[in-house]
VMD Tcl script that draws the C-alpha trace (Angstrom):
set ca {
  {7.29 8.28 -10.32}
  {4.99 8.74 -12.92}
  {4.40 4.68 -13.53}
  {1.61 4.52 -11.35}
  {0.08 7.98 -13.09}
  {0.69 5.58 -16.49}
  {-0.61 2.22 -15.18}
  {-3.58 4.00 -14.20}
  {-4.59 5.46 -17.09}
  {-4.02 2.03 -18.10}
  {-6.03 0.74 -16.00}
  {-9.14 2.91 -16.74}
  {-9.09 2.21 -20.14}
  {-9.41 -1.30 -19.32}
  {-12.91 -0.78 -17.91}
  {-14.93 -2.44 -21.17}
  {-12.57 -5.70 -20.83}
  {-10.82 -6.43 -17.08}
  {-9.23 -9.19 -17.86}
  {-6.83 -7.67 -20.30}
  {-3.82 -5.90 -19.39}
  {-0.86 -3.35 -20.37}
  {2.18 -5.63 -21.88}
  {3.45 -6.73 -18.99}
  {7.09 -6.12 -20.33}
  {6.56 -2.24 -20.08}
  {6.82 -2.09 -15.82}
  {10.70 -3.43 -16.52}
  {11.92 0.09 -19.10}
  {13.41 2.80 -18.78}
  {11.02 5.42 -17.98}
  {11.94 8.39 -19.59}
  {10.79 12.75 -19.00}
  {11.19 15.30 -21.74}
  {10.19 18.56 -20.98}
  {10.79 22.37 -21.95}
  {11.51 22.56 -19.21}
  {11.97 20.15 -15.66}
  {12.00 22.67 -12.72}
  {12.45 19.65 -9.30}
  {12.40 20.22 -6.03}
  {14.60 18.08 -3.84}
  {14.17 18.87 -0.49}
  {10.13 19.33 -1.21}
  {9.53 15.52 -3.85}
  {8.23 18.01 -6.39}
  {8.66 17.94 -9.67}
  {6.94 20.45 -12.05}
  {7.41 19.95 -16.15}
  {6.14 22.41 -18.52}
  {5.57 22.22 -22.54}
  {5.35 19.03 -24.57}
  {5.41 17.12 -22.47}
  {6.28 13.45 -23.00}
  {7.11 9.84 -20.47}
  {7.65 6.60 -22.82}
  {8.23 3.70 -20.63}
  {7.53 0.68 -23.76}
  {5.05 0.85 -25.71}
  {3.06 3.47 -23.32}
  {3.88 7.05 -24.05}
  {1.47 10.02 -21.85}
  {1.65 13.67 -23.36}
  {0.38 17.11 -21.76}
  {1.26 20.78 -21.29}
  {1.60 20.72 -17.55}
  {3.43 17.90 -15.20}
  {3.27 18.33 -11.50}
  {4.08 15.36 -9.28}
  {5.31 15.42 -5.17}
  {5.77 13.23 -2.53}
  {4.99 12.31 0.42}
  {7.56 11.22 3.20}
  {5.71 7.71 2.63}
  {6.22 7.51 -0.42}
  {2.66 8.03 -2.23}
  {3.19 9.88 -5.06}
  {0.46 12.74 -6.56}
  {0.53 13.10 -9.29}
  {-1.38 16.01 -12.08}
  {-1.30 17.15 -15.31}
  {-3.18 19.11 -17.65}
  {-3.54 19.12 -21.57}
  {-6.33 20.72 -23.57}
  {-5.64 17.01 -24.04}
  {-3.91 15.37 -22.43}
  {-2.95 11.96 -24.14}
  {-2.33 8.22 -23.53}
  {-1.44 5.45 -25.24}
  {-0.23 1.69 -24.27}
  {-0.34 -1.83 -26.04}
  {-1.77 -4.43 -23.57}
  {-0.68 -8.35 -23.01}
  {-3.35 -9.12 -25.77}
  {-1.40 -7.16 -29.02}
  {-4.46 -4.07 -28.08}
  {-4.37 -0.85 -28.06}
  {-5.08 1.65 -25.75}
  {-6.18 5.73 -26.05}
  {-7.58 7.70 -23.46}
  {-8.27 11.60 -23.30}
  {-9.13 14.71 -21.07}
  {-7.88 17.78 -19.86}
  {-6.59 17.25 -17.38}
  {-5.84 14.83 -14.64}
  {-5.89 13.85 -11.30}
  {-4.06 10.77 -9.41}
  {-3.53 10.62 -5.17}
  {-1.02 7.81 -5.09}
  {-2.45 7.22 -1.00}
  {-5.67 6.73 -1.88}
  {-5.11 4.67 -5.23}
  {-7.72 7.76 -7.05}
  {-7.27 8.46 -10.72}
  {-9.62 11.12 -12.21}
  {-9.46 11.84 -16.06}
  {-11.35 15.43 -15.73}
  {-13.23 16.80 -18.95}
  {-13.66 15.65 -21.85}
  {-12.50 12.08 -20.75}
  {-12.65 8.83 -23.12}
  {-10.79 6.00 -23.26}
  {-11.01 3.73 -26.18}
  {-9.41 -0.08 -27.63}
  {-8.64 -0.93 -30.74}
  {-10.90 -2.80 -30.43}
  {-13.92 0.04 -30.70}
  {-14.87 0.00 -27.31}
  {-15.54 3.42 -25.13}
  {-15.88 5.05 -22.43}
  {-16.67 8.69 -22.50}
  {-17.96 11.10 -19.63}
  {-17.05 13.88 -18.09}
  {-15.15 12.37 -15.25}
  {-13.30 9.12 -15.89}
  {-11.81 7.99 -11.97}
  {-10.55 4.14 -11.61}
  {-9.90 3.31 -7.81}
  {-6.78 1.41 -8.48}
  {-6.46 -0.82 -5.14}
  {-10.83 -2.37 -5.97}
  {-10.50 -2.22 -9.40}
  {-13.95 -0.32 -9.93}
  {-14.55 2.44 -12.23}
  {-17.47 5.64 -11.67}
  {-18.47 7.28 -14.71}
  {-20.22 10.35 -14.45}
  {-21.19 13.84 -16.64}
  {-21.24 14.62 -19.77}
  {-18.68 14.38 -22.48}
  {-17.90 18.30 -21.23}
  {-19.29 19.57 -24.67}
  {-22.74 18.22 -24.77}
  {-25.51 19.33 -22.40}
  {-26.48 15.91 -22.39}
  {-24.90 15.07 -19.07}
  {-24.81 11.65 -20.22}
  {-21.92 8.57 -20.47}
  {-21.56 7.06 -23.38}
  {-20.43 3.32 -23.33}
  {-19.65 0.98 -26.82}
  {-19.29 -2.91 -26.02}
  {-18.50 -4.19 -29.29}
  {-19.90 -7.31 -29.80}
  {-16.92 -10.07 -29.05}
  {-16.15 -11.98 -32.45}
  {-16.87 -14.78 -32.79}
  {-14.10 -17.78 -34.11}
  {-15.27 -19.22 -38.43}
  {-16.13 -23.16 -37.46}
}
mol new
graphics top color blue
foreach p $ca { graphics top sphere $p radius 0.5 }
foreach p [lrange $ca 0 end-1] q [lrange $ca 1 end] { graphics top cylinder $p $q radius 0.2 }
display resetview
């Protein structure tokens, strides 16, 4: 259930360079969820994980204070989390790392929309980054949108930094 939510964070992280991908082998590895407490309702297909929640799958790590997961009858997954902040880290096939952070997130598996909400940022270790109040990624169309400010400023503007590509030595 969490796999698509983790993949959306990666997708958001790749906005500056859309041709990079999460480490392919991660998808084939088991996903582990650790928390101080878990409440699972099989009949309602819902779970709540609280207290130092850590989700790992291969090189991907997601950390939050609370993670709510539910699945509808059609198999669509809906995941929300908050953490003050929620953090995400994953290695790309290129060997680069992608980090993302926000105060909360909302993932709608039916529409394929992921929202990083409040003080959101996505950064690659190359220095490319996007900062905004809300960063939305559509997994179906591979489009993203950043809006608002950083949440901690009154500028109300999105900040994007794209580093120049390093030239090969002659």
